[in-house]
C-alpha positions as CSV (number, residue, x, y, z in Angstrom):
1,M,-11.9,-11.1,-10.8
2,N,-15.7,-11.8,-12.6
3,N,-14.9,-15.1,-14.7
4,D,-18.4,-15.1,-16.0
5,I,-17.6,-11.9,-18.5
6,P,-17.0,-12.9,-21.8
7,K,-13.6,-12.5,-23.3
8,L,-13.7,-9.2,-25.3
9,E,-11.5,-8.9,-28.4
10,A,-9.6,-11.9,-27.1
11,K,-6.1,-12.6,-29.1
12,E,-3.6,-15.2,-29.0
13,I,0.5,-14.4,-28.0
14,E,3.7,-16.3,-27.7
15,I,5.8,-15.8,-24.8
16,N,9.0,-17.3,-24.1
17,G,7.2,-20.6,-26.2
18,Y,4.3,-21.1,-24.4
19,K,0.8,-19.5,-25.9
20,F,-1.8,-17.3,-23.4
21,T,-5.0,-15.6,-25.1
22,I,-5.1,-12.2,-23.9
23,S,-8.9,-10.1,-23.8
24,K,-9.6,-6.4,-23.4
25,M,-11.0,-6.0,-19.9
26,P,-14.3,-4.5,-19.7
27,S,-14.2,-0.4,-19.4
28,T,-15.1,-0.1,-15.6
29,I,-12.3,-2.9,-14.8
30,A,-9.9,-1.6,-17.1
31,Q,-10.5,2.0,-15.4
32,R,-10.1,0.2,-12.1
33,V,-7.1,-1.2,-12.8
34,L,-5.2,1.9,-14.3
35,M,-6.0,3.7,-11.1
36,Q,-4.8,1.1,-8.6
37,I,-1.5,0.0,-10.2
38,P,0.2,3.4,-10.3
39,T,-0.7,4.1,-6.6
40,G,0.5,0.5,-5.2
41,L,3.9,1.5,-7.0
42,I,4.7,4.4,-4.8
43,P,6.8,3.0,-1.9
44,I,4.3,2.6,0.8
45,I,4.0,-1.1,1.9
46,S,0.6,-0.4,2.7
47,N,0.1,0.1,-1.0
48,F,1.4,-2.7,-2.7
49,T,-1.5,-5.0,-2.0
50,N,-3.4,-2.5,-4.5
51,A,-1.2,-3.1,-7.2
52,E,-0.8,-6.6,-6.7
53,N,-4.9,-7.1,-6.6
54,A,-5.2,-5.2,-10.0
55,V,-2.5,-7.0,-11.7
56,F,-4.2,-10.0,-10.5
57,E,-7.6,-8.6,-12.1
58,M,-6.1,-7.6,-15.1
59,L,-4.2,-11.2,-15.5
60,S,-7.6,-13.1,-15.2
61,Y,-8.6,-11.8,-18.2
62,C,-5.8,-14.4,-19.9
63,D,-6.1,-17.8,-20.2
64,R,-2.8,-20.2,-20.5
65,V,-3.2,-22.1,-23.9
66,Y,-1.8,-25.7,-23.9
67,P,-0.6,-27.4,-26.9
68,D,-3.3,-30.0,-26.2
69,G,-5.8,-27.7,-26.4
70,R,-6.6,-27.1,-22.4
71,V,-7.4,-23.6,-21.5
72,V,-6.7,-22.4,-17.8
73,K,-8.1,-19.5,-16.7
74,L,-5.3,-17.3,-14.7
75,I,-7.9,-16.2,-12.0
76,N,-5.6,-16.3,-9.0
77,R,-2.4,-16.4,-7.6
78,A,-2.3,-20.5,-7.2
79,I,-3.5,-20.8,-11.0
80,I,-0.7,-18.2,-12.0
81,D,1.6,-20.0,-10.2
82,N,1.3,-23.4,-11.6
83,N,0.7,-22.0,-15.2
84,V,3.1,-19.2,-16.0
85,P,6.2,-21.1,-15.5
86,D,8.8,-18.2,-14.4
87,L,9.2,-14.7,-13.3
88,Q,10.5,-13.3,-16.8
89,T,7.0,-15.1,-18.6
90,L,4.7,-13.5,-16.0
91,M,6.2,-9.8,-16.5
92,Q,6.2,-10.2,-20.4
93,L,2.3,-11.3,-20.0
94,E,1.6,-8.5,-17.5
95,K,3.3,-6.0,-20.3
96,E,1.1,-7.7,-22.9
97,V,-2.0,-7.5,-21.2
98,W,-1.2,-3.7,-20.1
99,E,0.1,-2.9,-23.5
100,Y,-3.2,-4.4,-25.1
101,N,-5.6,-2.8,-23.0
102,Y,-4.2,0.9,-23.1
103,D,-2.5,1.0,-26.2
104,F,-4.1,4.7,-26.6
105,L,-2.2,6.1,-23.5
106,D,1.5,7.9,-24.7
107,F,3.0,6.4,-21.3
108,G,6.6,7.9,-22.8
109,A,5.0,11.4,-22.7
110,L,4.8,10.4,-19.3
111,A,7.9,9.4,-18.5
112,P,10.0,12.3,-17.7
113,F,6.8,13.7,-15.3
114,L,6.8,9.8,-13.5
115,K,10.9,10.7,-13.5
116,K,10.6,13.9,-11.6
117,C,8.0,12.2,-9.1
118,L,10.5,9.4,-8.4
119,Y,12.9,12.0,-7.6
120,R,11.0,14.0,-5.5
121,V,10.0,10.6,-3.9
122,E,13.5,9.4,-3.3
123,S,14.6,13.0,-2.2
124,N,12.2,13.0,0.3
125,L,12.5,9.9,1.6
126,S,16.1,10.1,2.0
127,K,16.0,13.3,3.9
128,T,13.2,11.7,6.2
129,L,15.6,9.0,6.8
130,T,18.7,11.2,7.6
131,D,16.3,13.3,10.0
132,L,15.5,9.9,11.7
133,L,19.3,8.6,11.9
134,D,20.2,12.1,13.5
135,K,17.7,12.2,16.0
136,L,18.6,8.4,16.8
137,L,21.8,9.3,17.4
138,S,21.6,12.2,19.2
139,V,19.0,10.2,21.7
140,A,21.8,7.5,21.6
141,G,24.4,10.0,22.5
142,Q,22.2,11.6,25.4
143,R,22.4,8.2,27.2
């Protein structure tokens, strides 16, 4: 997360009564975030860290703006926890930054494809768990 990179096309937004400044990410950062988040959403615990890191990198291009004029850069987990008041505001901030940086992508067109992928993952996971349970029960029955 680079704080020395200037803010690109910064704009102020308000979420739940709180003000933030969001910026466009530099092209290579935006590309990395775009590639990391979807792989982290696959239900494998080891991949979640990739998505979480990508979200923190994305949020590092945001500032919390206080009524007294103070500006706090959201550069790490502790600062985010101390300056974004609740999960709803955080999720909305993530959504706003995502839409601001990736507005050219038609995610609506991807929805049916992603739904099929999720169905396949759920189906395969269910089959794997059922097979594992059957094996465990047969081993337990042999004892």
